[in-house]
N, C-alpha and C positions, 0 to 999 in steps of 0.2 A: 219435566223430569231431566234434571241436569246431573250427570255423573262425572267421575274423574276422567273418563275417556273423552267425553264431550268437551270438558274444560281444557284438556290437553289439545284437542283439535283447534279450539279457539285460540289458545296461546300460540300454537304453531302458525295459525293464520296471521297473527300479529307479527310474528317473526318474518313471515313472508312479506308483509308490508314494509318492515324495516329493511329487509334485503333489497326490495325494489327501490326504496328511497336512497339507500347507500350506493347501490350500483348506478342509479341515474345521476347522482351527484358527483361520484368520484371515478367510476369506471367508464360508463357510457358517455357521461357528461351531457346527457339529454334523456328525455322520458318518452319512448315510443308509445303510441296509442295502446298497443297490446299490454304494455306494462302498467299503464295508468288504469286500464280496464281491470287488470288482475288485482291491483291494489284496492280499487273501489269495491269490487266484489268481495275481496277477502275481508275488508273492514265490516261490510254489511253482514256477511255470514258469521263472522266472529261475534258480533253483537247479538245476532239471533241465537247462537249456540249458548251464550252466557245468560240471556234474559228469557227466552221463550221456554216454557215448561211443558210444552206439548211433547209427547213421547216420540213423535215422528220427526222432531226438529233435526236430529243428526242427518236426515236425508239431504239437507242443504249442503252439509259438509261433504257428503258422498258425491253429490252432483259436481261440486267445485273440484274435488279430487279427481274425478273422472275426466272432466273437461280439460283441466290444466295438465293432467298427466299425459293426455293425448297430445297436447300442444307443446309440451316441454321435454318429456322423458325420451321419446323416440329420437328427436333431433339431437339431443345431448349424446345419446349412445352412438348414433350414426356418425356424428362429426368426430368421434374419437378414433374412427377407423378410416373414414374417407370424407372428402369435402362434399357438402351439399351444393354449395355455390362456389365455383372456382375463384370468384372475385372476393369471397368472404370465407376464409379458412382459418379464422383466428384461433379455434380450439386446438389446432395442431402446432401453433407457434410456441416456441420455448418461452417460459416465464410469462405466460399470458394471464392477466387477472380475470379474463372471462371464464376461465376454467372453474375457479372457485365459486363464482356466482352461479354459473350454469349447473354445477353439481349440487349446490345448496338448494336452488330452486326445485330441481328434480327430487331431491330428498324431502323437501318440505311438502310438496304436493302429494307425494306418496304417503307421507306420515298423516296428513289431513285425511286422506282417503281411508287408510286402515283404521285410524283412531275413531273416525266417524262411524265406520261399519261396526266397530266394537261397541261404541256408545249406543247405537241403535239396538244391537243384540242384547245389551244390558237392559234397556228400556222394555224390550219385548220379553224379558225373562229367559232368554236363551243361554246366556252365560252369566257368571258372577263377576262382581266388580272387585278391583284391588288386588291383583296377584303380587307376590313379593318382588318380582323382577321389574314391575312397572316403574317405580321411582328411578331405577338404574337406567331404564330405557329413556325416560324423559331427560335425565342428566346427560346421557350420551348425545341425544338430539340437540339439546341446548349447547353442549360443548362443541359439537360439529358445526353448528351455525355460527358460533362466535369465532372459531378458528377459520372458517371459510371466509367470513367477512373481513377479518383482520389480514388474512393472507392476500385476499384480492386487493385491498387498499394498499398494502405494502408493495405488491407487484405493480400496481398502477403508478406508485410514486418512484419505483426503481425498475422501470421497464428495461429489459436487457436486449440489446441488439447483437452483441458479440462482435461488433465492428469498431475499430479505433475511431474515436470522434474526429480527430484531425483528418483522417482519410475521408470520412463522410462529408466533411465541410468542403472538400476540394472537388466533389462531384458536381456535374451539371445539375442545377436546382430549379424546380418548379414549385411555386408557392400558391396555394389555394387561398385567396383572400375572401372577405365577406361577400363580395359581389363581383369578383373579377378573378382573372388568372394573371400571375406574374412570373415570367414574361408572357405576353399574349402571343408571341411568336418565338420560335427557336430554330436555329439552323445547325446541322451537323453534317459530317461527311461519311459516306458509306465506308464500311470496312469492318473493324472489330466490333463486337457487341458493346453497347454503351450502357452504363449504369446511371440511372437518373435518381437523384434525391428529391423526394416530393414531401413538402411540408403543408400540413393542414392548419391554416390560420383563419379559416372561415368561422362563421357562427354555428358550426356543426350542421348546417343545412346540407352539406355534402360530405359523404363518408368515403366515396370511392372515386378515384380518378382513373379514367379509362381511355385507352387508345383503341377504339372500336375496329379500325381497319387492320390493326395488328393482333387483335384478339388478346390484348394484354391489359391488366388493370391491377391496382393495389388499393387495399382498404386501410383507412386510418380514421380514428376519431379526432376531434379537435385537439390542437396542440401536440399532435404526434407526427413523427417523421416515418416515411416509408421508403423502400428502395424498389426499383423496378428495372429489370434488364430487358433491353430490346435490341434487335439486330435487323433493322428494316432495309429494304431495297431502296434505291433512289426514288424519290417521289414526295408527295405532300400528304401528311396525315394529321388528323385532328386529335386533340386530347381534351377531354371534357368530363364534367361531373356525371356520374352514372347514378340513376335512381336506385335507392335502396331504402326499404321500409317507408316509402313515400317521402323520403328526404332527398331533394334534388334542387340544384340552382343552375338554370340554363345559362346564366351569365358567366359561370366558371368554365371557361373553354379557351383553347388556343390552337395554333397551327404549328406543326413540326415539319420543317423542310429538310429532306435528306439529299444532299448534293452528291453527284457522282465524283469519283476520284479524278 
């Protein structure tokens, strides 16, 4: 028993797969295991909703909606007001493409949940199918999905730092290579706080460069530049790749020496 609500849930799942593909290719520039799992499950459930005629089939969409609502919606809401991880606070950065993708994912999983519940209720004879406002709701969801994807891709291509490019180029620079750190050692003199420019040229196996002894770190995806301000006392400090979502390269590391005046 396939009704309009069930078909809508299936089409929303396809949109979810498209969102995962676009965010992995253009925004994240990699595909974390949780996103791959999300996409595979979404495709399987979409096929079931479109092909299986059992009246309880919408339960699969409900289970998907519940699972991924728990995984995505609370984290999206929380990061709008405070950081979950001090080293990864991308949601609160200006002009960040993660916002559109995260909002869209939260919207889609909730839509799958609600439409699957409605589809099950229709199959059980609890509600009627096809209210007049339903086509407008579908159009709004599709429109929101298109706008979120286009906005996220645009922001990815036009990431704004709000800092003059020439100024940034003159800063002390650390470059994360595919399997090393450049330079592997750096020396500075104590005094004023220092701003470091950090460039991620790795194969995206490392997203966060950390100074563990200084409790300082900065998050960047591949081909992106980050800034970090430190004000260390004289001594020796390490800078290294910090594990994030199982992405880490232990060869990306170096030593910072702070000399006294």
